[in-house]
C-alpha positions, 0 to 999 in steps of 0.5 A: 500500500505504501509503495502504491502511494509513493508511486502516486505521489511521484506521478503527481509531482511529474505531472505537475512539472509537465504542466509547468513546463508546458505553460512556460513553453507556451509563453514562447519568447513574448516575455513581459517587459516594462515599457518606459513611456518616456523612452526616446530614440538616441540623437533626437532633434527638438520637438516640432509640429505633427504632420498633417493627416488626411482622409484615406478611406477612399480606394486608391486610384487605378486599383483593380477591385479584384486584386484588393483581396482580403482582410481575412485572417484575424489576430493571432490566437497567441497574441500577448495580452499585454495592453498597448501604451497609454493614449492608444495606438496610432493608425499604423501598420507593418508592410512587407512586400513578399512572395510565397517563397519568401515565407521562412526568411520572412518568419525570422524577420517577423519573430525579431520585430514581434519579440523586440517591439510588437508584442508590446503594442500589437500593431497590424501587418499588411503583406503585399504580393504580385500574386495570391498568397497561399494558405500556408503563408497566411496561416504561418504569418498570422500565428506569429503576428500579435496584431491583425494581418491582411493580405493583398494582391498588387494590381497588374498595371502596377507590376508591369511595363506601362504603355509608354515604355519601349520594351525593346529599348528596356531589354537592350539596357538590361542586356548591357547592364548584365554584361557590365555585371551591375547588380540586378541590372538584368532583372525585370522583377527587381525593376517592377519592385523598385517602381512599385515601392516608389509610387504605388505601395501606399495606394493599396486599399489595405493601407487606406486606413493607416497613417504610418508604416514600418517597412519590414523585409525578409531576412532582417534582424532587430537586435535591441528592445524597442520599448517605446511606440515608434509611431507615437514618437514620430507623430508627437515629435513631428517627424515624417521619415525615419531611417537606420542606415545610409550609403551611396547608390550605385551611380551606374544604375541612376545616370539621369535620375538627378538631371530629371529631378532638377528638371522637376524642381525647376518647374516646381520650386514651391515644394522645396522648403528653405531648410531642407537637406539638399546639402545631404544629397548634393555636395555642390549646391544641387549641380550633381547627386552624391548618391547618398540615400536612406536604405529603404529596406528599413523605413518608419514613415508617414504614408501621408508624405507619399500621398502628398501632392509634391511626392505624387507629382514627383513620382509621376514625373519620374515614371513618365521619363522611364528611368525605372526601366531604361536605367535601374532607378531604385526606390531608395534614392527616389524616396531619399531625394524626395524626403531630403528635398521636400521636407525640412531637415527636422522632419527626418529621424535617425533611429540609432537605438534599434539595432538593425541588420540587413545583409551586409550592413549593421546598425548597432548602438555604440553607446554601451549604456544604450546597449545595456538598457535595450538588451542589444545583441549586436557587436558595436564594431560592426556598426556602419553609422560612422564608417567612411562609406556611410552618409550618416556622419554627414547627416549628423553634421547637417542636422546638428545631432550630437554623436555618441561618446566614443564614436571615433573608435567605430569610424574608419 
């Protein structure tokens, strides 16, 4: 009898341990963190007025109703129950342009963003594709995202050659770039992507109800805890465009982009504020483009800026010139030139405390105090911010940002 009781006791203890372990594992990596409501990014400039919001409820012009697809997957059942910060969430979402084949590389990106930021705030996520997402993609991503997930198809007219493009001329350019071994020089799909990110993603109906977005691409990493609401920060500080990494563009891909831009601003000088960042994109007063651009695979920005008259007219002007296909104009220089010329310098935000990686460059806080506070898992020696090839050092000078202590150690 005693032996039977002992077996029962051991079984009860073992069962209890299994239950406890199961509970811990079910919590995953969504550990509860204390959110510092006063936390702000490194190197912020002074407070300015917030950006103007617009009514974006109407469908975007030129969109195909059959392609606007679904808001059919609800919030993940595994979402954290932690409440968002006080004051409520902003009208913001993550945006990922991806294909079904990108799923598992994108899963890693989502896990980084959720673990480091979104498990606190539960912002939505919009996925866009030039074809329908399959059920596996929807199921896996919706289970990871703590907000609502939506899946949209890009209208064909926004992912194809527009009627004014000479496709034979475009093909000859691709072949020439292939022979010169210019990166993505012979790719048609890459050109469609750059054109879409430059002028159409913000017009997709799934984004109509949002004012802010954070662009996330497959394969990125977030190394630090982002314990404040970045969208609320952008709105309250009057910021419009946020970045982490800068570098020069390949000049071979944009030989006429700046000349076309100069033509546009000559015809539309009213769009340039006096305190813009022309000096950041040009070393000679606007005569030429130095190639500096914000690396657009990371963007936290206002959708209303891309919806503005200035930007829409600028994109349309570029698009009609054909440089997305006759050359290889990228969305990064297009976005960067527009933000630098059409915004005052205090509207652009450097996020130096995120800890961001996209092959092959790193953004890692070089301030040891920041890394400790944000629980960063990155090597400051890998930080690209003040390297010789980066344009961020120049951004600091032009915007009067204070460099972190010891920055010289991590510069070239």
